[in-house]
C-alpha distance (Angstrom), angle and dihedral (degrees) to the residues before:
residue distance angle dihedral
M1 . . .
T2 3.77 . .
K3 3.78 127.5 .
C4 3.78 145.0 -179.9
N5 3.71 120.8 -124.3
L6 3.83 96.6 -150.0
S7 3.87 115.8 129.4
P8 3.87 114.7 -113.5
E9 3.85 89.3 -106.0
E10 3.84 92.7 51.0
E11 3.71 92.6 46.0
R12 3.82 93.0 51.5
A13 3.78 88.0 53.0
R14 3.79 90.6 49.5
L15 3.79 93.0 50.6
V16 3.98 87.5 53.6
D17 3.64 87.3 61.1
V18 3.77 94.0 42.9
D19 3.95 89.8 53.0
R20 3.78 92.4 43.2
L21 3.76 96.1 54.1
T22 3.88 106.3 26.9
S23 3.79 112.8 21.7
D24 3.78 94.2 93.7
L25 3.76 97.7 42.7
E26 3.76 115.3 98.7
S27 3.74 119.9 -142.8
D28 3.82 114.4 -91.3
S29 3.80 90.9 2.2
D30 3.80 97.9 116.7
P31 3.88 117.7 74.9
V32 3.84 91.5 -159.5
L33 3.78 94.0 56.5
N34 3.78 92.3 41.6
S35 3.95 87.3 52.9
V36 3.77 91.1 50.8
V37 3.87 92.6 55.0
A38 3.78 91.0 47.3
M39 3.61 93.5 49.4
I40 3.80 94.7 48.0
S41 3.86 92.3 45.3
A42 3.90 90.1 52.8
H43 3.86 94.1 44.1
F44 3.81 94.3 51.8
Q45 3.78 92.1 34.9
V46 3.78 94.8 -127.8
P47 3.80 130.0 139.2
T48 3.86 97.2 -131.1
S49 3.73 135.4 47.2
L50 3.71 126.7 163.6
V51 3.79 144.6 -175.5
S52 3.88 95.1 -140.9
I53 3.83 118.2 -167.7
I54 3.70 116.2 -164.8
E55 3.78 109.9 -137.4
R56 3.83 130.4 174.2
D57 3.80 98.4 -79.6
Y58 3.80 103.5 1.3
Q59 3.82 146.9 43.0
V60 3.70 105.8 -129.3
F61 3.83 121.5 -161.4
K62 3.90 107.9 -139.1
A63 3.81 88.6 -179.7
R64 3.83 125.6 16.8
I65 3.79 145.7 171.3
G66 3.83 121.9 -173.4
M67 3.71 95.2 8.2
E68 3.91 118.9 102.3
P69 3.82 104.8 -167.0
E70 3.88 117.3 68.5
R71 3.69 91.3 -139.3
T72 3.90 145.5 4.1
S73 3.79 130.7 -157.2
R74 3.76 114.4 -78.6
E75 3.82 88.6 -121.7
M76 3.78 89.1 68.0
S77 3.78 97.6 45.8
F78 3.73 121.1 118.7
C79 3.74 88.6 -169.5
V80 3.73 95.2 65.6
H81 3.77 94.2 62.4
G82 3.69 113.1 100.2
L83 3.85 92.2 4.4
D84 3.61 89.3 143.4
E85 3.85 92.0 57.7
G86 3.82 97.9 53.5
G87 3.89 115.9 -164.0
V88 3.89 121.0 90.5
S89 3.73 118.2 -38.2
E90 3.88 115.3 -157.8
I91 3.82 129.6 -173.0
C92 3.70 111.6 -175.2
D93 3.86 97.8 172.5
P94 3.84 113.6 30.5
L95 3.87 92.1 169.6
G96 3.66 92.0 58.2
D97 3.83 96.9 43.2
P98 3.82 112.7 87.3
R99 3.74 90.9 -147.7
F100 3.81 92.9 63.1
S101 3.81 109.3 17.3
A102 3.83 93.8 97.1
N103 3.73 93.7 39.3
P104 3.87 111.2 127.8
L105 3.76 90.2 -132.8
V106 3.80 86.9 58.3
T107 3.72 100.4 40.2
G108 3.86 90.9 40.4
A109 3.75 140.8 23.8
P110 2.98 125.1 -3.8
F111 3.75 85.8 26.6
I112 3.79 95.3 -147.0
R113 3.85 111.1 -147.4
Y114 3.86 97.5 160.3
Y115 3.79 131.6 30.5
A116 3.81 132.3 175.4
G117 3.83 124.7 167.8
A118 3.82 136.2 176.8
S119 3.80 118.7 -145.7
L120 3.92 115.8 -106.6
T121 3.88 91.7 -139.2
V122 3.78 116.2 -178.6
Q123 3.83 129.7 -160.3
S124 3.78 93.7 -81.3
G125 3.91 89.2 61.1
R126 3.86 90.5 -114.7
S127 3.79 120.0 123.3
L128 3.87 123.5 -127.1
G129 3.76 93.2 -164.2
R130 3.84 133.8 -74.5
L131 3.71 144.7 -66.9
C132 3.81 101.8 -131.9
V133 3.76 145.4 -179.7
I134 3.81 121.7 -146.8
D135 3.87 132.7 -170.6
H136 3.81 134.9 179.3
Q137 3.73 88.8 -140.3
A138 3.83 125.7 67.7
H139 3.88 120.5 -105.1
P140 3.75 133.1 -163.4
P141 3.80 116.3 -110.7
M142 3.84 112.6 -68.0
D143 3.71 116.2 -105.9
E144 3.88 123.0 -121.8
A145 3.84 91.3 -99.8
G146 3.78 89.5 56.7
R147 3.86 92.5 47.0
S148 3.83 91.6 48.6
L149 3.80 88.4 51.5
L150 3.71 95.4 49.6
R151 3.87 92.1 46.5
N152 3.88 90.0 50.7
A153 3.80 91.3 48.6
A154 3.88 88.5 50.6
K155 3.87 88.7 54.1
V156 3.84 89.1 52.8
V157 3.77 89.7 51.6
V158 3.82 92.0 51.5
A159 3.78 92.1 46.1
R160 3.76 89.6 52.9
L161 3.78 92.7 48.8
E162 3.87 90.0 50.5
S163 3.86 90.2 46.8
I164 3.84 90.9 51.2
H165 3.80 90.1 47.9
R166 3.86 91.9 50.3
A167 3.94 91.1 50.4
H168 3.88 89.9 50.4
Y169 3.80 101.7 35.5
I170 3.74 107.8 23.5
D171 3.83 127.5 79.1
P172 3.86 104.7 -128.2
M173 3.71 94.8 -150.7
T174 3.87 99.1 54.0
G175 3.85 102.8 14.6
L176 3.77 87.7 -126.8
P177 3.88 122.9 131.0
N178 3.83 111.6 -84.3
R179 3.74 136.5 -138.5
Q180 3.73 94.1 -77.9
R181 3.79 91.3 54.1
F182 3.69 91.1 47.1
E183 3.84 93.0 52.6
A184 3.84 90.9 45.6
D185 3.84 92.1 52.2
I186 3.78 90.9 49.8
V187 3.78 90.3 53.1
D188 3.84 94.9 42.7
A189 3.92 96.5 49.8
P190 3.81 117.7 111.7
E191 3.79 113.9 -97.5
Q192 3.72 94.0 -118.3
D193 3.78 93.5 52.1
D194 3.74 111.7 112.2
R195 3.84 111.2 -157.4
V196 3.92 140.2 169.7
A197 3.69 124.5 -141.6
I198 3.80 120.4 -153.6
L199 3.78 121.6 -164.7
I200 3.83 114.8 -158.7
E201 3.83 121.5 -170.4
P202 3.78 108.8 -177.5
L203 3.82 91.4 -166.8
S204 3.73 137.2 18.2
A205 3.81 118.9 -105.4
S206 3.83 92.4 -101.5
G207 3.81 90.4 46.5
M208 3.72 92.3 55.0
D209 3.72 92.7 45.1
R210 3.87 90.7 53.4
L211 3.82 90.6 46.0
A212 3.85 93.2 52.7
K213 3.84 93.6 42.6
A214 3.80 93.3 47.0
L215 3.73 102.6 45.0
G216 3.73 105.4 15.0
G217 3.83 139.8 -108.3
G218 3.73 93.5 -73.5
F219 3.84 93.2 58.2
F220 3.77 90.5 47.8
A221 3.80 90.3 51.9
S222 3.88 89.8 49.9
F223 3.82 89.4 49.6
M224 3.82 93.0 51.3
L225 3.85 89.8 48.6
A226 3.83 87.3 54.2
V227 3.82 91.2 52.1
K228 3.84 88.9 48.3
E229 3.86 92.2 53.6
L230 3.81 89.8 45.3
L231 3.85 92.4 54.3
L232 3.82 94.1 43.3
A233 3.78 90.2 56.3
L234 3.86 92.5 53.6
L235 3.74 98.5 43.1
P236 3.89 120.3 98.3
E237 3.76 121.3 -123.9
G238 3.81 112.3 -76.3
A239 3.83 95.8 25.4
R240 3.82 112.1 123.8
L241 3.91 122.6 -141.9
Y242 3.74 119.9 -152.1
R243 3.78 135.2 -179.3
P244 3.87 103.5 -145.6
G245 3.78 97.3 172.1
T246 3.80 147.8 -16.5
L247 3.70 97.2 -70.3
G248 3.67 107.5 54.3
F249 3.84 156.5 -28.6
V250 3.80 132.5 -85.3
V251 3.87 125.1 -148.9
L252 3.80 120.4 -158.0
L253 3.75 117.1 -162.8
K254 3.72 146.6 145.0
P255 3.75 116.7 -107.5
S256 3.91 89.4 -128.2
M257 3.87 88.0 66.2
V258 3.80 92.2 73.8
P259 3.87 136.4 35.2
S260 3.75 88.0 -126.0
I261 3.86 138.3 8.1
P262 3.81 91.5 -155.2
A263 3.80 91.4 50.6
L264 3.82 91.6 50.0
V265 3.83 91.8 51.3
S266 3.72 94.4 47.0
S267 3.82 88.8 52.1
M268 3.74 86.7 55.5
V269 3.82 92.2 50.8
S270 3.78 89.8 49.9
A271 3.75 94.0 49.3
F272 3.81 87.9 53.7
D273 3.78 90.6 55.9
R274 3.80 88.0 76.3
P275 3.83 119.5 71.6
L276 3.78 119.5 -99.7
Y277 3.79 115.6 -137.3
S278 3.74 121.9 -130.4
G279 3.78 119.1 178.6
G280 3.90 86.1 -17.1
V281 3.86 93.5 -55.3
P282 3.85 118.0 116.6
V283 3.80 113.2 -125.5
F284 3.75 119.3 -166.4
S285 3.74 115.1 -148.1
D286 3.75 131.8 -134.9
V287 3.80 97.3 -152.8
G288 3.74 127.6 -167.9
I289 3.84 122.0 -178.9
S290 3.75 134.2 -170.5
V291 3.73 130.0 -170.4
L292 3.73 127.1 -156.6
G293 3.85 128.2 -179.6
L294 3.83 109.3 -139.6
E295 3.78 119.6 -133.5
R296 3.73 120.2 -173.3
E297 3.78 92.7 -138.6
G298 3.81 89.2 48.6
E299 3.74 133.0 82.9
A300 3.79 126.0 -20.2
S301 3.83 114.5 -94.2
T302 3.82 89.8 -113.1
D303 3.89 88.9 62.3
I304 3.71 98.1 49.2
L305 3.71 95.3 82.5
R306 3.76 92.9 43.4
L307 3.85 89.6 51.8
M308 3.72 91.9 51.9
A309 3.81 94.4 43.6
S310 3.79 88.2 55.0
V311 3.86 87.6 67.7
T312 3.72 105.7 40.4
D313 3.83 96.6 81.8
A314 3.73 92.0 50.2
A315 3.80 88.9 45.8
R316 3.87 89.9 52.1
R317 3.80 88.5 58.5
S318 3.77 94.5 45.7
E319 3.75 123.8 94.9
Q320 3.76 97.2 -117.1
R321 3.81 93.2 41.8
W322 3.89 96.2 -131.6
L323 3.77 134.8 74.5
S324 3.73 137.4 -178.6
Y325 3.73 116.8 -114.8
D326 3.78 109.2 -75.5
P327 3.92 119.1 -162.4
V328 3.82 90.0 -154.7
I329 3.69 90.7 61.4
D330 3.77 92.3 43.8
S331 3.75 90.0 52.4
S332 3.68 91.2 54.3
L333 3.84 91.5 51.2
R334 3.95 90.3 50.2
R335 3.79 90.6 51.8
S336 3.94 90.3 48.5
T337 3.85 87.1 51.2
V338 3.86 92.1 48.5
L339 3.88 89.8 48.9
L340 3.79 95.4 45.9
N341 3.84 91.6 49.4
A342 3.75 90.6 49.7
I343 3.91 99.8 52.7
E344 3.72 96.9 85.5
A345 3.79 94.0 50.1
A346 3.83 90.0 45.9
L347 3.77 90.9 54.4
M348 3.92 88.3 55.5
A349 3.90 95.1 45.5
P350 3.82 118.8 89.7
D351 3.76 97.4 -139.7
Q352 3.79 108.7 40.1
F353 3.77 111.3 69.6
R354 3.81 120.8 43.4
L355 3.70 139.3 161.2
V356 3.82 128.6 -120.0
Y357 3.72 123.3 -173.1
Q358 3.84 127.3 -138.2
P359 3.93 114.9 -158.4
R360 3.67 122.8 -121.4
V361 3.85 114.4 -159.1
E362 3.82 136.5 -161.4
L363 3.72 101.6 -117.9
A364 3.83 96.9 -149.1
S365 3.81 94.4 53.5
N366 3.88 105.7 21.3
R367 3.81 88.6 -125.9
C368 3.73 119.0 148.9
V369 3.67 101.4 -126.7
A370 3.80 101.5 168.3
V371 3.81 145.7 -2.2
E372 3.70 131.4 -142.0
A373 3.83 116.1 -131.8
L374 3.77 111.0 -133.6
L375 3.68 123.6 -168.5
R376 3.81 121.1 -130.3
W377 3.88 129.0 -170.7
S378 3.84 125.6 -157.5
H379 3.77 103.0 -171.0
P380 3.81 112.4 -156.5
T381 3.87 95.1 -125.0
L382 3.81 105.8 11.0
G383 3.82 94.9 49.3
E384 3.82 124.5 -146.6
I385 3.80 111.3 7.4
S386 3.84 117.3 -158.9
P387 3.74 118.3 -124.5
A388 3.78 86.3 -134.1
E389 3.75 85.7 65.8
F390 3.78 105.6 40.8
I391 3.88 104.6 30.6
P392 3.87 91.0 64.6
L393 3.78 89.8 50.4
A394 3.80 92.2 48.1
E395 3.80 88.4 50.5
T396 3.72 91.1 64.2
T397 3.84 90.9 60.6
A398 3.91 140.0 37.2
S399 3.78 86.9 -95.4
I400 3.83 88.4 89.7
R401 3.70 89.7 65.8
H402 3.79 90.0 53.1
I403 3.81 91.5 49.2
T404 3.79 91.6 50.2
S405 3.91 90.2 48.7
W406 3.70 88.8 52.4
V407 3.73 94.1 48.9
V408 3.79 93.7 47.3
R409 3.82 91.9 52.9
R410 3.96 93.3 48.1
V411 3.78 93.1 46.0
C412 3.79 92.6 53.4
E413 3.80 92.2 45.2
Q414 3.90 86.3 51.0
L415 3.74 94.3 49.6
A416 3.76 89.6 52.1
S417 3.77 91.8 50.8
W418 3.85 92.4 51.6
R419 3.75 92.2 46.9
A420 3.79 87.6 58.1
R421 3.73 86.1 57.5
G422 3.79 94.6 50.8
I423 3.77 94.3 -102.7
E424 3.84 122.2 129.0
M425 3.80 123.0 178.3
T426 3.77 140.0 137.8
V427 3.78 120.4 -96.0
S428 3.81 117.7 -153.9
L429 3.69 119.6 -156.9
N430 3.83 131.5 -174.9
V431 3.72 122.0 -116.7
S432 3.94 132.2 -172.0
A433 3.69 136.1 -129.4
L434 3.83 89.4 -102.6
D435 3.83 90.0 53.2
L436 3.84 91.3 59.5
T437 3.86 101.7 43.6
D438 3.79 94.4 86.2
G439 3.83 143.6 6.1
Q440 3.96 98.5 -85.2
L441 3.78 96.2 100.4
F442 3.74 92.7 42.0
D443 3.89 89.6 55.2
Q444 3.90 91.4 45.7
L445 3.78 90.2 51.3
V446 3.74 96.1 49.0
E447 3.80 90.4 48.8
A448 3.91 92.9 48.4
L449 3.89 93.0 46.9
R450 3.86 89.7 48.0
A451 3.91 92.7 47.7
C452 3.80 93.6 48.0
N453 3.85 93.8 37.1
V454 3.86 92.4 -126.2
A455 3.76 125.1 151.6
P456 3.81 117.3 -117.8
R457 3.79 91.0 -126.5
F458 3.81 90.3 74.5
I459 3.79 91.5 64.9
E460 3.77 127.8 80.5
L461 3.86 121.9 -176.9
E462 3.86 113.7 -149.1
F463 3.85 123.8 -164.0
T464 3.67 136.7 161.8
E465 3.84 125.9 -112.6
S466 3.91 89.2 -105.4
V467 3.77 86.7 72.5
L468 3.79 91.6 63.4
V469 3.95 90.9 52.6
T470 3.76 94.3 60.8
D471 3.87 100.2 64.9
F472 3.68 108.6 -18.3
Q473 3.81 98.7 -176.5
A474 3.90 92.7 49.6
V475 3.80 92.2 47.0
R476 3.74 94.0 46.8
A477 3.84 91.0 51.1
Q478 3.88 90.0 50.9
L479 3.74 92.6 47.3
Q480 3.80 90.2 52.7
R481 3.73 91.5 55.5
F482 3.85 91.0 52.7
R483 3.89 91.4 48.5
H484 3.84 90.8 51.2
L485 3.68 87.6 49.7
G486 3.79 91.2 56.2
V487 3.80 99.2 -106.4
A488 3.86 116.8 138.7
I489 3.88 117.6 -124.0
G490 3.75 119.2 -143.8
I491 3.92 129.4 -174.5
D492 3.79 110.9 -141.9
D493 3.87 128.7 -153.8
F494 3.78 92.9 15.7
G495 3.91 113.1 179.8
S496 3.84 93.5 23.8
G497 3.72 94.7 110.1
Y498 3.77 136.2 -19.2
S499 3.87 107.8 -8.6
N500 3.76 114.8 -162.4
W501 3.82 107.4 -154.7
A502 3.77 88.5 -168.2
Y503 3.77 88.3 69.9
L504 3.76 90.6 58.2
R505 3.74 90.9 57.6
Q506 3.81 94.5 47.4
I507 3.75 102.5 44.2
P508 3.86 127.3 65.6
A509 3.80 95.8 -116.8
T510 3.89 120.0 162.3
S511 3.86 97.1 -173.9
V512 3.75 143.6 18.5
K513 3.78 121.6 -153.1
L514 3.85 115.2 -150.5
D515 3.68 113.0 -132.8
R516 3.84 117.3 -101.8
S517 3.90 90.5 -129.4
L518 3.83 89.1 73.0
L519 3.75 89.8 63.9
A520 3.71 98.6 43.9
D521 3.76 95.7 84.8
L522 3.75 101.5 23.1
Q523 3.83 111.0 158.5
P524 3.89 129.7 161.9
G525 3.76 108.1 -84.4
N526 3.77 99.9 1.4
S527 3.77 123.3 126.0
E528 3.75 96.8 -96.1
W529 3.92 88.1 53.4
H530 3.75 90.0 58.7
I531 3.80 95.4 39.0
I532 3.75 94.6 55.1
R533 3.76 93.5 47.9
G534 3.78 91.1 50.0
L535 3.87 95.1 45.4
I536 3.87 89.5 51.1
S537 3.79 91.6 51.4
L538 3.80 93.7 44.7
V539 3.82 93.3 48.8
R540 3.66 95.2 47.5
D541 3.84 88.3 50.4
L542 3.74 86.5 61.2
R543 3.82 89.5 54.0
L544 3.78 91.8 -114.9
T545 3.79 126.4 138.0
V546 3.82 111.6 -107.0
V547 3.86 114.2 -139.8
A548 3.73 120.6 -175.9
E549 3.90 117.5 -158.9
G550 3.71 125.9 -166.8
V551 3.93 93.8 48.9
E552 3.76 94.6 165.7
T553 3.94 105.8 154.7
E554 3.69 138.3 37.9
L555 3.86 87.5 -111.0
H556 3.82 90.5 59.5
Y557 3.80 88.5 48.9
H558 3.76 97.8 53.3
L559 3.91 96.2 37.4
L560 3.81 92.0 53.6
K561 3.82 92.4 43.2
G562 3.87 89.6 50.1
W563 3.91 92.1 47.6
G564 3.78 91.8 54.4
C565 3.80 98.7 -103.8
Q566 3.85 101.2 159.8
Q567 3.85 102.3 -155.1
G568 3.84 136.8 19.6
Q569 3.78 138.5 -166.5
G570 3.75 128.3 -173.1
Y571 3.81 147.7 98.3
Y572 3.73 92.2 -66.6
I573 3.76 88.0 65.7
A574 3.85 100.7 31.9
R575 3.74 141.9 -43.7
P576 3.71 121.5 -117.6
L577 3.90 104.7 -71.2
S578 3.79 138.2 -161.9
P579 3.80 113.4 -114.5
A580 3.85 91.7 -100.2
D581 3.77 92.1 47.9
L582 3.73 90.2 48.3
L583 3.79 92.7 57.1
A584 3.85 89.8 48.3
W585 3.87 90.3 49.5
L586 3.80 89.5 51.7
N587 3.85 90.6 49.0
E588 3.76 91.5 55.2
G589 3.79 90.8 78.8
T590 3.82 101.4 -134.6
W591 3.72 89.9 105.1
H592 3.78 124.6 12.4
A593 3.80 135.3 -156.4
A594 3.72 113.9 -98.5
G595 3.85 91.8 -136.8
Q596 3.65 100.5 36.9
G597 3.79 113.7 131.4
């Protein structure tokens, strides 16, 4: 039987190269390798030619012609003989060679009577196996031209294997190992090997998107290459840098490589304090870094990047800009994913989403002039989900459009139902930035109003000022369409942040709702006291209706009424109510519907 004279250590190193370059390549799957064996078989006029890779227990044929099985045992392999010597191995008389005369491949099919194989030697100097030719008839020794051709063809095979590896395991932008290589290295590590993974995201997802859109893909690539060079300069010898995805880089290292992991990560944060130059343009980073100690009995390799990614946004908001993996943050991310995936099914279900209505009254007359439609979600397993939790999630996807469409239809149906009872009032509903960037919402509302025979004047659209920042011209154009239709326009949460009065002059708003936070700590003479009075006066001067939300106490009610605030909404007046409870509340008589006949 044949054997290889490599030492155990040398064989382990050789098998690392074998796994790295061939483990993901299916037999006969690559057209280039298939063409090589066909060409070699034709040139030497032999029935069989193989790309034979010597693995731990088998020789596996990654390309073959004239051989039926995809592999044979390593003990039967001709190609393993002299693997430590490289070059071309030739056996012209297997029957007369004591090493092969009893070999099943000689005594049985394919009845080998001639063999020649060139070593598949890679850059490390180790051999993966051989490119071989086989015949069932004896041949004279191969001349030097034939040996040279076989050696050159073997080099083509090696080049092709390395090319396939690069395409599968190398990030084309940076030349670094990619996600597949990272996950493979995690799996292949010795069990006793303690390591730490560090995920570095130089910019947030939105920041990267803005950079690429503003300056182009080439500029973005240049920036990422600058990040790569910065990190390589900081890493200790033996640490490995990967680029597993668009957003960032991962470092894999042993704790023994550095005096302190926190000190290493802090040095990364400090390095990102300085601008990185891309095409001569300085770019300031917004780095977030997460750190995860790897345990063999812990998460699967495919989960490691997800675990670290769950922390980077929180790290970016922290003072030190890096955090160790926190299962609490990860649990929150998993819950968010569950909710986001459940929204579409909830919209189709009859008993998950529902609307409640919070009254808005005219403070001078105590008439209920409007109600705000508020969405509620009863999840079948998670229970009641706050809109403050699921609406921001939906706004990151197209699901927010589907939610708005659902609300528009239900509001119009409810208005028609109330009109049948002799009650007419305005219903305000909240819309997002995505809803106002094109005409889709306008078309949906027109259709719902028509189908339910409801007049546009009973609809008010509410949005926060942040909507105006996204694409002001597009939003303003859509708002003008709604006003021409007869729909009221309300600005929500005014005064909670930076309030741009120029917007109020340029958009067709009909009302401004003061943010509830202004009333939360209202005390005579404090800053909120003077701010609210000033805002009410300024908004009224613009001939807009002033609405205060968060009216929680009798003091709030009387102060706002005395200051000239026209409408109020809050728990002092009423909590959000179901349609049936709203009718009962109106019939109590403390407050009455403006259009009730």
